matplotlib code that plots the C-alpha trace (Angstrom):
import matplotlib.pyplot as plt

x = [0.0, 2.8, 4.6, 1.5, 0.9, 4.5, 4.4, 1.0, 2.3, 5.6, 3.9, 1.6, 4.2, 6.9, 4.5, 6.1, 6.0, 7.0, 7.3, 9.2, 8.8, 11.2, 11.0, 7.2, 6.6, 3.2, 1.6, -1.1, -2.2, -5.7, -6.6, -7.5, -4.0, -2.4, -4.5, -3.3, 0.3, -0.1, -2.2, -5.1, -3.3, -3.5, -0.8, -0.3, 1.3, 3.1, 4.5, 6.3, 5.6, 8.1, 10.3, 9.0, 9.0, 11.4, 11.5, 8.8, 8.9, 6.2, 6.7, 4.2, 4.3, 2.0, 0.2, -0.5, 3.3, 4.5, 3.4, 4.2, 5.6, 6.2, 6.7, 9.3, 10.1, 12.8, 13.6, 15.3, 13.8, 10.8, 11.5, 9.3, 10.0, 8.7, 8.2, 7.8, 4.6, 6.2, 9.2, 8.9, 12.1, 12.3, 14.0, 14.0, 13.2, 14.4, 13.6, 16.0, 15.9, 19.2, 19.8, 20.8, 22.2, 25.7, 24.8, 22.3, 24.4, 25.9, 22.5, 21.3, 24.3, 24.1, 20.4, 21.2, 23.9, 21.5, 18.6, 20.6, 23.0, 20.2, 18.8, 19.5, 17.5, 18.8, 18.7, 17.8, 18.3, 17.5, 16.8, 18.4, 21.3, 22.4, 26.0, 28.4, 30.9, 33.8, 34.9, 33.9, 30.2, 30.3, 30.9, 33.0, 35.9, 33.9, 34.4, 34.7, 35.6, 34.6, 31.1, 32.1, 34.8, 32.3, 29.6, 32.0, 33.2, 29.6, 28.8, 31.9, 31.2, 27.6, 28.9, 26.8, 27.3, 25.9, 24.2, 25.8, 23.4, 22.9, 21.4, 23.3, 26.3, 24.6, 21.2, 20.6, 21.2, 20.4, 18.8, 21.7, 22.8, 25.9, 24.4, 26.1, 25.5, 25.9, 25.1, 23.0, 20.6, 21.5, 20.5, 22.6, 22.2, 23.5, 25.4, 22.4, 20.0, 22.5, 22.7, 19.0, 18.9, 22.3, 20.9, 19.4, 20.0, 19.3, 18.4, 18.1, 15.0, 14.2, 14.8, 12.1, 9.7, 12.2, 15.7, 16.4, 16.3, 13.9, 15.7, 14.1, 15.3, 14.8, 15.3, 16.4, 13.9, 12.4, 15.8, 16.8, 13.7, 14.4, 18.0, 17.0, 14.6, 17.1, 19.8, 17.6, 19.1, 16.8, 18.0, 16.0, 16.9, 16.4, 19.4, 21.6, 20.5, 22.0, 25.5, 26.4, 25.8, 28.9, 28.8, 31.7, 29.4, 27.1, 30.0, 31.0, 27.6, 27.7, 31.0, 29.7, 26.6]
y = [0.0, 2.4, 1.6, 2.3, 5.6, 6.6, 5.8, 7.6, 10.7, 10.7, 10.2, 13.2, 15.5, 14.8, 14.6, 11.4, 10.5, 6.9, 4.5, 1.3, -1.1, -3.9, -7.1, -6.7, -10.3, -10.0, -12.0, -9.4, -5.9, -4.5, -1.4, 0.4, -0.3, 0.9, 4.1, 4.8, 4.4, 6.9, 9.3, 8.7, 9.8, 8.1, 5.4, 2.2, -0.6, -3.9, -6.3, -9.6, -12.3, -13.1, -16.2, -17.9, -15.4, -13.0, -10.8, -9.2, -6.0, -3.4, -0.5, 2.2, 5.3, 8.4, 8.1, 11.9, 12.4, 9.4, 7.4, 3.7, 1.9, -1.6, -3.6, -6.3, -8.4, -10.8, -12.8, -9.7, -6.7, -4.9, -2.6, 0.2, 2.0, 5.5, 8.7, 12.0, 13.8, 17.1, 17.0, 13.6, 12.3, 8.5, 6.5, 3.2, 2.8, -0.4, -1.4, -4.0, -6.3, -8.2, -11.7, -11.6, -15.2, -15.6, -18.6, -16.5, -13.3, -14.5, -15.2, -11.7, -9.9, -11.9, -10.9, -7.3, -7.1, -8.8, -6.5, -3.3, -4.0, -4.6, -1.1, 1.9, 4.3, 6.3, 4.2, 4.8, 1.7, 1.8, -0.5, -2.9, -4.5, -6.4, -5.8, -3.2, -1.5, -1.1, -1.7, 1.9, 0.9, -1.3, -0.5, -3.5, -5.5, -8.5, -7.8, -10.0, -8.0, -10.8, -9.5, -5.9, -6.3, -7.9, -5.4, -2.4, -4.0, -4.3, -0.7, 0.4, -1.9, -0.6, 3.0, 3.7, 6.2, 6.2, 9.3, 10.0, 9.4, 12.2, 12.1, 9.1, 6.9, 3.5, 2.4, -0.8, -2.2, -5.5, -5.7, -7.3, -5.7, -4.5, -3.8, -4.2, -1.2, -1.4, 0.6, -1.8, 0.6, 3.0, 4.6, 4.1, 6.2, 6.2, 9.1, 10.0, 10.1, 12.2, 14.7, 15.1, 15.5, 16.9, 18.2, 14.9, 14.0, 11.0, 11.5, 8.7, 9.2, 7.9, 4.2, 4.0, 1.9, -0.6, -2.0, -0.1, 3.6, 4.7, 6.6, 9.7, 10.4, 14.1, 14.9, 18.5, 19.9, 22.3, 23.6, 23.9, 26.1, 28.3, 28.7, 29.6, 32.2, 33.7, 33.9, 35.6, 38.8, 41.6, 44.5, 47.6, 49.7, 52.8, 52.0, 53.0, 56.6, 56.7, 58.0, 55.4, 52.3, 50.7, 48.2, 46.4, 45.1, 43.7, 41.8, 40.4, 39.0, 37.4, 35.7, 34.2, 32.8]
z = [0.0, 0.9, -2.4, -4.5, -2.7, -3.2, -6.9, -7.4, -5.5, -7.4, -10.7, -10.1, -8.5, -11.1, -14.0, -15.2, -18.9, -18.3, -15.4, -15.0, -12.0, -11.5, -9.6, -9.3, -8.3, -9.8, -12.7, -13.4, -12.7, -12.5, -14.5, -11.3, -9.9, -13.1, -13.1, -9.6, -10.7, -13.5, -11.5, -13.9, -17.0, -20.4, -19.9, -21.9, -19.9, -20.6, -18.1, -17.9, -15.3, -12.5, -12.5, -9.3, -6.5, -8.1, -11.2, -13.2, -15.2, -15.6, -18.1, -19.0, -21.1, -21.5, -24.8, -24.7, -25.0, -27.1, -30.1, -29.4, -32.4, -31.0, -27.8, -27.3, -24.3, -23.3, -20.2, -18.6, -20.4, -21.8, -24.8, -26.3, -29.6, -29.1, -31.1, -29.3, -30.3, -29.6, -31.9, -33.8, -32.1, -32.4, -29.7, -27.8, -24.1, -22.4, -18.8, -17.4, -14.5, -14.5, -13.1, -9.4, -9.5, -10.9, -13.0, -15.0, -15.5, -18.8, -20.2, -19.1, -20.6, -23.8, -24.2, -23.4, -26.1, -28.6, -28.0, -28.0, -30.9, -33.4, -32.8, -35.1, -33.0, -30.0, -26.8, -23.2, -21.0, -17.3, -14.4, -11.9, -13.7, -10.6, -11.5, -10.1, -12.4, -10.0, -6.4, -5.6, -6.1, -3.1, 0.6, 1.5, 0.0, -1.0, -4.7, -7.7, -10.9, -13.3, -14.2, -13.8, -16.4, -18.8, -18.1, -18.7, -22.0, -23.1, -22.3, -24.2, -27.1, -27.5, -27.3, -24.2, -21.4, -17.9, -16.6, -13.3, -10.4, -7.9, -4.4, -3.0, -3.8, -3.6, -4.9, -2.9, 0.6, 2.3, 5.7, 7.6, 10.9, 9.1, 5.7, 2.3, 0.0, -3.8, -6.9, -8.9, -10.6, -13.4, -16.7, -19.8, -23.0, -26.5, -28.0, -30.1, -27.1, -25.2, -28.1, -28.0, -24.2, -23.2, -19.9, -18.7, -15.1, -12.8, -9.2, -6.5, -4.4, -0.9, -0.2, 2.5, 0.4, -1.0, -0.6, -3.9, -4.4, -7.1, -9.9, -11.4, -15.0, -16.0, -19.6, -18.8, -21.3, -18.7, -17.7, -21.3, -22.0, -19.0, -20.1, -23.6, -22.3, -20.0, -22.7, -25.3, -26.7, -27.9, -30.1, -30.8, -33.8, -31.7, -29.7, -32.7, -32.2, -28.7, -28.2, -25.5, -27.6, -29.1, -32.0, -30.6, -27.8, -30.4, -32.1, -28.7, -28.3, -31.7, -30.9, -27.7, -29.4]

ax = plt.figure().add_subplot(projection="3d")
ax.plot(x, y, z, "-o")
ax.set_aspect("equal")
plt.show()
């Protein structure tokens, strides 16, 4: 109940355009539940069933903001091909829940490479990868770099970049008396997606409702609009009639732009 309220409140307060829930452990969702998640907005949803007691992915997008081209699912991901209604930008959104068990990590990473490498559109991939990228993403020395090495090689090979997370250093913690903290959740983007949203940020929210911190991806469009408005330069022809106006100032403005 607390999780549903948190999601509904966050969806409304942040005016979310898409929502991804991972490790849902649910085989089905009622329409009333989904409407609560989206704060009653026009969302389309797709989900995958969990594997036993773990897993399950739910992904939804606001149809007032996006055209949805296609839906694809794998064992560890759900993928939407989207087109922005505002500017016709086409891109791919992938929600990921990586294998927690070591024996399945190779299968997960192989699937991740396959689904990403076949795409020609800009990519945005987010979720719980269940793999850390370096020893600094864990608070103790129990660190095996095998999967980190492979994961980083895949990120480089796919020409992806991680949006740096703000708000906290780690995104997950267990419930032991002396807890282990790790950064398992992240957002990866392609160069083309970053070029379209150069001001995008990722913030880690409160971890009170889960052992994972929810991630908030902000495209930066609102800040971009504000900056453009603030940096607008207006020139009045009447200024040329004033003795205290120098054309050198105008040329300096042109150089900075």
